[in-house]
C-alpha positions, 0 to 999 in steps of 0.5 A, a space after each residue: 869684854 871692852 876696855 872700860 869693863 876691864 878697867 872696872 874689873 881691875 879697880 874692883 879687884 884692887 879695892 877689894 884687896 885694899 880692904 881684905 888684906 888689912 882686915 885679914 891681918 887684924 883678924 889674925 891678931 884678934 884670933 889665931 891663924 888656925 881659928 881664922 882658917 877653920 872659920 873661913 873653911 866653915 864659912 865657905 864650905 858649909 853653904 857649898 855642902 848644903 847647896 850640893 846636898 839640898 835635894 837630899 837633906 833640908 838642913 838649911 
């Protein structure tokens, strides 16, 4: 990895944190911590489960 690529990685990481941290705080106030956590688990867990079971079932 070159220095230029490393700089881009750090910049993108900082920008994503600058967006995601206030968004998480706003969502926590709108919803509840438990609902937000369960929603995140479903949002990230269900596609992974479907990807793993893709050869077995055709649900997604």
